C-alpha positions in Angstrom: 26.5 32.7 -94.0 29.4 30.2 -93.9 29.2 27.4 -96.5 32.6 25.9 -96.6 35.5 24.9 -94.3 39.1 24.6 -95.3 41.3 21.6 -94.5 43.4 23.2 -91.7 40.2 24.2 -89.9 38.7 20.7 -90.5 41.7 19.0 -89.0 41.8 21.4 -86.1 38.1 20.9 -85.3 38.5 17.1 -85.6 41.4 17.1 -83.2 39.7 19.4 -80.7 36.3 17.6 -80.8 37.2 14.0 -81.1 41.0 13.5 -80.6 43.0 10.8 -82.3 43.0 8.9 -84.5 42.5 11.2 -87.4 42.1 9.9 -90.9 42.2 12.0 -94.1 40.5 10.9 -97.3 40.5 13.4 -100.1 38.4 16.4 -99.0 37.3 14.6 -95.8 38.6 14.3 -92.3 37.2 11.2 -90.6 37.3 10.6 -86.8 35.5 9.0 -83.9 32.0 10.2 -83.4 31.6 12.1 -80.2 27.9 11.1 -80.0 27.8 7.4 -80.6 31.5 6.7 -80.0 32.0 4.8 -83.3 35.5 5.2 -84.7 36.0 6.4 -88.3 32.4 7.5 -89.0 32.3 11.3 -88.0 33.1 13.3 -91.2 34.3 16.8 -91.7 34.1 17.8 -95.4 35.5 20.9 -96.9 32.6 20.8 -99.5 29.8 20.7 -96.9 28.7 23.1 -94.1 27.6 20.1 -92.0 29.5 17.5 -90.0 27.8 14.1 -90.2 28.1 10.6 -88.7 27.3 7.8 -91.0 26.8 5.5 -88.1 24.2 7.4 -85.9 23.1 9.8 -88.7 23.8 12.8 -86.5 24.2 16.0 -88.6 25.4 19.4 -87.2 26.6 22.6 -88.7 30.3 23.3 -88.7 29.5 26.6 -86.8 27.8 24.8 -84.0 30.7 22.4 -83.6 33.3 25.2 -83.7 31.5 27.2 -81.0 31.1 24.2 -78.7 34.8 23.3 -79.2 35.9 26.9 -78.6 37.6 27.1 -82.0 37.9 30.3 -83.9 37.6 29.6 -87.6 39.6 31.4 -90.2 38.5 35.0 -91.0 36.8 33.9 -94.2 34.2 32.0 -92.2 33.9 33.5 -88.6 31.2 32.1 -86.3 28.4 34.4 -85.0 29.6 36.1 -81.8 26.3 35.3 -80.1 26.6 31.6 -81.0 26.8 29.8 -77.5 26.1 26.4 -76.0 22.7 27.6 -74.9 21.7 29.1 -78.3 22.2 25.7 -79.9 20.7 23.5 -77.3 17.8 25.5 -75.8 16.9 26.1 -72.2 15.0 22.9 -71.8 17.8 20.6 -73.1 18.6 17.9 -70.5 22.3 18.9 -70.5 21.5 22.5 -69.9 19.1 21.6 -67.0 21.8 19.4 -65.5 24.3 22.3 -65.6 21.8 24.7 -64.1 20.9 22.3 -61.3 24.5 22.2 -60.3 24.9 26.0 -60.5 27.4 25.7 -63.3 27.7 28.8 -65.6 27.2 27.9 -69.2 30.1 30.2 -70.3 32.3 28.3 -67.8 31.2 25.0 -69.2 32.0 26.1 -72.7 35.4 27.4 -71.6 36.2 24.0 -70.0 35.3 22.4 -73.4 32.0 20.6 -72.6 30.1 19.3 -75.6 26.4 18.5 -75.2 24.9 15.5 -76.9 21.3 14.2 -76.3 21.3 14.9 -72.6 24.9 13.8 -72.1 27.8 16.2 -71.5 31.0 15.1 -73.1 34.1 16.5 -71.4 37.5 16.9 -72.9 40.8 17.2 -71.2 42.7 19.7 -73.2 46.2 21.1 -73.0 46.9 24.9 -72.8 47.0 25.1 -76.5 43.5 23.6 -76.7 44.4 20.3 -78.1 42.2 17.4 -76.9 44.1 14.9 -74.8 41.3 12.6 -73.8 37.5 12.5 -73.7 34.9 11.1 -71.3 31.2 11.7 -70.5 29.8 13.7 -67.6 26.5 12.0 -67.7 23.5 13.1 -65.7 23.4 9.7 -64.0 26.9 8.3 -64.1 30.3 9.1 -65.7 31.0 7.6 -69.1 34.0 5.7 -70.4 37.4 7.4 -70.8 38.8 7.5 -74.4 42.4 8.4 -75.1 45.3 8.8 -72.6 44.0 10.0 -69.3 44.8 13.6 -68.3 43.4 16.1 -65.8 40.2 18.0 -66.7 40.6 21.8 -66.9 44.3 22.1 -67.9 43.3 24.5 -70.7 41.9 27.0 -68.2 45.0 27.2 -66.0 46.6 30.7 -65.7 49.8 31.9 -64.2 48.4 32.2 -60.7 50.5 30.6 -58.0 47.8 28.2 -56.8 46.0 25.3 -58.5 43.0 23.7 -56.9 42.5 20.0 -57.5 39.0 18.5 -57.0 38.0 14.8 -57.1 35.3 15.3 -59.8 34.5 17.5 -62.7 31.3 18.9 -61.2 33.2 20.4 -58.2 35.8 22.0 -60.5 33.0 23.5 -62.7 31.1 24.8 -59.7 34.2 26.4 -58.2 35.0 28.0 -61.5 31.5 29.3 -61.7 32.0 31.0 -58.3 35.1 32.7 -59.6 37.8 30.3 -58.3 40.5 30.2 -60.8 42.7 27.2 -61.7 40.1 24.7 -60.5 40.8 21.3 -62.2 39.8 17.7 -61.5 41.1 14.2 -61.8 39.7 11.7 -64.3 37.8 9.5 -61.9 38.4 6.3 -63.9 42.1 6.7 -64.0 43.2 8.7 -61.0 46.9 7.8 -60.7 47.6 7.8 -64.4 46.0 11.2 -65.1 48.0 12.8 -62.2 51.2 11.1 -63.3 50.7 12.4 -66.9 50.2 16.0 -65.7 52.4 16.1 -62.6 55.0 18.3 -64.3 52.4 20.9 -65.0 51.2 20.9 -61.4 54.7 21.1 -60.1 55.1 24.5 -61.7 52.7 26.0 -59.2 53.8 27.0 -55.7 50.7 25.6 -54.0 48.8 22.5 -55.1 45.7 22.3 -53.0 43.3 19.3 -52.9 39.8 20.1 -51.9 37.6 17.1 -51.0 36.4 14.8 -48.3 37.9 11.8 -46.6 36.2 9.2 -48.9 38.1 6.5 -50.8 38.5 8.5 -54.0 39.8 11.5 -52.2 42.4 9.4 -50.4 43.5 7.9 -53.7 43.8 11.4 -55.3 45.8 12.7 -52.3 48.2 9.8 -52.3 48.8 10.1 -56.1 49.4 13.9 -55.8 51.9 13.3 -53.0 53.6 10.6 -55.1 54.0 12.4 -58.4 53.9 16.1 -57.7 57.3 17.6 -56.9 55.9 20.1 -54.4 54.1 19.9 -51.0 50.5 19.0 -51.5 48.1 21.0 -49.3 44.7 19.6 -48.3 41.6 21.2 -46.9 40.1 19.5 -43.9 37.1 17.2 -44.3 34.3 19.5 -45.3 31.9 17.7 -43.0 34.1 18.9 -40.1 34.7 22.4 -41.4 33.2 25.6 -40.1 31.1 25.5 -43.3 29.4 22.3 -42.5 27.3 20.9 -45.3 25.9 17.5 -46.1 28.2 17.2 -49.1 30.9 19.2 -50.9 28.6 20.2 -53.7 26.2 21.8 -51.1 29.1 23.6 -49.4 30.3 25.1 -52.7 26.7 26.2 -53.4 26.3 27.8 -50.0 29.5 29.8 -49.9 30.4 32.8 -51.9 33.8 33.4 -53.6 35.3 35.0 -50.4 34.1 32.1 -48.2 35.4 29.5 -50.7 38.8 31.2 -50.8 39.0 31.3 -47.0 38.2 27.5 -47.0 40.7 26.7 -49.7 43.4 28.8 -48.2 43.0 27.1 -44.9 44.5 24.0 -46.5 47.7 22.7 -44.9 50.4 20.3 -46.0 50.2 17.0 -44.1 53.0 15.2 -42.3 53.6 11.5 -42.7 52.7 9.3 -39.7 55.3 9.4 -37.0 56.2 13.0 -37.5 55.0 15.8 -35.1 55.4 19.5 -35.1 56.7 21.1 -32.0 53.2 22.5 -31.3 52.1 18.9 -30.8 55.0 17.9 -28.6 54.7 18.3 -24.8 57.6 19.6 -22.7 59.3 16.8 -20.7 61.8 17.3 -18.0 63.4 14.9 -15.5 60.5 15.6 -13.2 58.0 14.5 -15.8 59.6 11.1 -16.3 58.0 8.2 -14.4 60.5 5.9 -12.8 59.9 2.4 -11.4 61.8 1.9 -8.1 64.5 -0.7 -8.1 64.0 -1.3 -4.4 67.7 -0.4 -3.7 67.7 3.1 -2.2 71.2 4.1 -3.1 70.6 3.0 -6.7 67.3 4.8 -6.9 68.9 8.0 -5.5 71.5 7.8 -8.3 69.3 6.9 -11.3 65.8 7.8 -10.2 64.7 4.2 -10.9 64.0 2.3 -14.2 62.5 4.9 -16.6 59.2 4.1 -18.3 59.0 4.6 -22.1 62.7 3.8 -22.5 65.2 0.9 -22.7 67.6 0.1 -19.9 70.6 -2.2 -20.6 72.0 -4.3 -17.7 75.4 -5.7 -18.8 78.1 -7.9 -17.3 80.0 -11.1 -17.6 78.3 -14.5 -17.5 77.4 -15.5 -14.0 77.9 -12.1 -12.4 74.3 -11.9 -11.1 72.6 -9.8 -13.8 69.4 -12.0 -13.9 69.0 -12.1 -10.2 69.4 -8.4 -9.9 66.8 -7.8 -12.6 64.5 -10.3 -10.9 64.7 -8.1 -7.8 63.8 -5.1 -9.9 60.6 -6.9 -10.9 59.7 -7.7 -7.3 60.1 -4.0 -6.4 57.8 -3.1 -9.3 55.2 -5.6 -8.2 55.2 -4.3 -4.7 54.3 -0.8 -5.8 51.4 -2.1 -7.9 53.1 -2.5 -11.3 52.6 -5.3 -13.8 55.6 -7.1 -15.2 56.5 -9.4 -18.1 59.6 -11.5 -18.3 61.3 -13.3 -21.2 64.1 -15.6 -20.0 66.0 -17.4 -22.7 68.3 -19.2 -20.3 66.3 -20.2 -17.2 63.2 -22.3 -17.0 60.0 -20.5 -16.0 59.7 -22.3 -12.7 63.2 -21.2 -11.6 62.4 -17.5 -12.5 59.3 -17.7 -10.4 61.1 -19.3 -7.5 63.8 -16.7 -7.5 61.3 -13.8 -7.5 59.2 -15.5 -4.8 62.3 -15.8 -2.5 63.0 -12.1 -3.1 59.5 -11.2 -2.0 60.4 -12.3 1.6 62.9 -11.3 4.2 65.8 -13.6 5.2 64.2 -13.9 8.6 60.9 -15.1 7.0 62.8 -17.9 5.2 64.9 -18.9 8.2 61.8 -19.4 10.4 59.9 -21.6 8.0 62.0 -24.6 9.1 62.8 -25.8 5.6 66.2 -24.4 5.0 66.4 -22.1 2.0 63.2 -23.4 0.4 59.9 -21.6 0.6 57.1 -23.1 2.6 53.9 -24.0 0.9 52.2 -21.2 2.8 54.7 -18.7 1.5 54.3 -20.0 -2.1 50.5 -19.7 -1.8 50.8 -16.2 -0.4 53.1 -15.2 -3.3 50.7 -16.6 -5.9 47.7 -14.9 -4.3 49.5 -11.5 -4.2 51.3 -11.5 -7.5 50.0 -14.4 -9.6 48.0 -12.2 -12.0 50.6 -9.3 -12.0 53.6 -11.2 -13.4 53.8 -13.0 -16.7 56.4 -15.3 -18.3 56.8 -15.0 -22.1 58.0 -18.3 -23.3 58.8 -17.5 -26.9 60.6 -14.5 -28.1 58.3 -13.0 -30.7 57.9 -9.2 -30.8 54.3 -9.6 -32.0 53.4 -11.8 -29.0 55.4 -9.5 -26.6 53.6 -6.3 -27.9 50.2 -8.0 -27.6 51.1 -9.0 -24.0 52.2 -5.5 -23.1 48.9 -4.1 -24.4 46.6 -6.8 -23.0 48.0 -6.8 -19.5 49.2 -3.1 -19.5 52.7 -4.1 -18.5 54.7 -1.4 -16.8 58.0 -3.3 -16.9 59.2 -5.8 -19.5 62.4 -7.8 -19.1 64.3 -9.4 -22.0 66.9 -11.8 -20.5 68.9 -11.9 -22.6 69.9 -10.3 -25.9 71.7 -13.2 -27.5 69.0 -15.8 -26.8 66.4 -13.4 -28.2 68.5 -12.9 -31.4 69.0 -16.7 -31.8 65.3 -17.4 -31.4 64.5 -15.0 -34.2 67.3 -15.9 -36.6 65.3 -18.5 -38.5 68.2 -20.9 -38.5 70.8 -18.3 -39.4 74.1 -18.8 -37.7 73.9 -15.2 -36.4 77.6 -14.6 -36.5 79.8 -11.7 -37.7 78.2 -8.7 -39.4 74.8 -10.3 -39.6 74.7 -10.7 -35.9 75.4 -7.1 -35.3 72.8 -6.0 -37.8 70.2 -8.2 -36.0 71.2 -6.8 -32.6 70.9 -3.2 -33.8 67.5 -3.9 -35.5 66.1 -5.6 -32.4 67.2 -2.9 -30.0 65.8 -0.2 -32.3 62.4 -2.0 -32.3 62.5 -2.3 -28.5 63.2 1.4 -28.2 60.3 2.2 -30.5 58.0 -0.1 -28.6 59.0 1.3 -25.2 58.3 4.9 -26.3 55.0 4.0 -28.1 53.5 1.9 -25.3 55.2 3.7 -22.4 56.7 0.5 -21.0 60.0 0.3 -19.2 62.1 -2.3 -20.9 65.2 -3.9 -19.3 67.5 -5.6 -21.8 70.1 -8.0 -20.3 73.3 -8.2 -22.4 76.7 -9.9 -21.9 79.9 -8.0 -21.7 82.7 -8.6 -24.1 85.3 -11.3 -23.3 88.6 -10.1 -22.0 90.3 -8.2 -24.9 93.5 -7.2 -23.0 92.3 -3.8 -21.9 92.5 -3.4 -18.1 89.0 -3.3 -16.6 89.7 -0.1 -14.9 90.0 1.6 -18.3 86.8 0.1 -19.7 83.3 1.6 -19.7 80.3 -0.6 -19.3 78.8 1.0 -22.5 81.8 0.1 -24.6 82.1 -3.2 -22.9 78.7 -4.5 -24.1 79.2 -7.5 -26.3 77.9 -6.9 -29.9 76.7 -3.9 -31.8 77.6 -0.4 -30.5 73.9 0.5 -31.1 72.9 -1.5 -28.0 74.5 1.1 -25.7 73.9 4.1 -28.1 70.1 3.5 -28.2 69.6 2.7 -24.5 68.6 5.5 -22.1 70.3 3.9 -19.2 73.2 1.5 -19.0 74.3 -0.3 -15.8 77.3 -2.5 -15.7 77.6 -5.4 -13.2 80.8 -7.0 -12.1 82.3 -9.3 -9.4 85.8 -9.2 -8.1 86.4 -12.7 -6.9 83.7 -12.5 -4.2 80.5 -14.2 -5.0 78.5 -12.2 -2.4 79.6 -8.8 -3.6 78.5 -7.0 -6.8 79.8 -3.8 -8.2 77.5 -1.5 -10.2 78.7 1.1 -12.6 76.2 3.7 -13.8 77.7 4.0 -17.2 75.1 6.0 -19.1 72.1 8.1 -18.1 70.2 10.0 -20.8 68.4 12.0 -18.1 70.7 13.2 -15.4 69.0 13.5 -12.0 69.1 16.9 -10.3 71.3 15.7 -7.5 74.8 14.4 -8.3 74.5 10.7 -8.8 76.9 8.0 -7.4 78.4 6.4 -10.5 79.7 3.3 -8.6 77.7 1.3 -6.1 78.6 -1.8 -4.2 75.9 -4.4 -3.3 75.9 -7.3 -0.9 74.1 -10.5 -1.9 72.1 -12.6 0.6 71.8 -16.2 -0.4 68.7 -16.9 1.7 66.3 -14.5 0.0 68.5 -14.0 -3.1 68.4 -10.2 -2.7 71.0 -7.5 -3.1 71.4 -4.6 -0.7 73.9 -1.9 0.0 76.3 -2.1 2.8 
């Protein structure tokens, strides 16, 4: 029978069982007691066959401690080959009952380095060499405190297999291992991010890192930390409550499935994509025939462009005073007449004038001539306009993307007009002079946000922009896209660009279809001439 322990074995046992700090005094190695937690009171002596704590008076044989720690002593004092966790604790020990209730094999528990103490199971995170990295309790009621630097539980059991399965608690890892699932480890619940960060390099050596767990808060924290620190794609099983193997909880599912069923479930894990990224299997085919267009009310223009496309940004550009705002106002009336809802931000005209222009465009020139009040609308016509479209059109008085998006959602706008780009930029510049490079950056950022909003909310957005001042290039050699004043991203990001111009005649407007992201099936007319009627403020083709 073993009676003595040598100093190398004493130090090895102390490190495995208790971790640092280790203190040596003569023939004794003194460490933290794994039972009461008191530091510097648990004594390994090379002159005694027992390990004792002078604080809690716990006394155990060196053989028992070595077996529980999985340490093979030197040949001069080998442990009994039948010396197991069960042989020292007995079938009725509270710790053994706890393991059996959770269907955890005792040999697996011992392999993972569990130590039993008065109904409490002490767990040890060990490296592959078996050195103790940290310790905590796996209590029958609640987890105990973590001591040492946090690491993942089960590292010492990892093999060279290509897959490692990460669970959110030690019980799940032990249960999976008891079912024959190799490389099942878990995160230290009290220090999720730190334990994963400390062992991320080890996990990155495996071709597949699979997290098994539900969608509760801890699982989300574990998954985020794995994605953050592990230099490999992280695969995740679906929420077990929605899986084909439905169970009230994950523990129940592991209990019900055999090894083959668990492997099927684990191997069904997929790597997740960040929000905003879709695979082609999730993307629907879209052709020109699938795009919804809002009629402009000008037949020749509709025949050329199909109308104003929903879910995209259209830029209307031209020199100051060429009639852009009036033309866009007419587009709004056309949308209202086919049952659409519109919102308008006008940075240059007062709300009442915007409304008056749209109301004029709602009537024919004959209607206005016969009301006996010149070019002004009669009160009857105003009331009729309000009754028909009062709750279908909205003026947005302040340029704020949050307010605009809220309005689009609340009123389900089909068409949104931003008139114009520069007033919108100036209203969001927070006192910035908005000149030079900063101005271009602000323009690009705003247009990018509008494109994203149009796509996400499926709203047609018309952005009115000025053209550049004369730069010496003959107008015949200019494109309306390159002629937009400001950042090149304005035209680049838009799906449709229409240039407006006048050639000395206030009643004639020339349109250039400068860019169409979706070409209509029939050959479009790229240049269209419009005639302006001053009575009802409408444009029409000759």
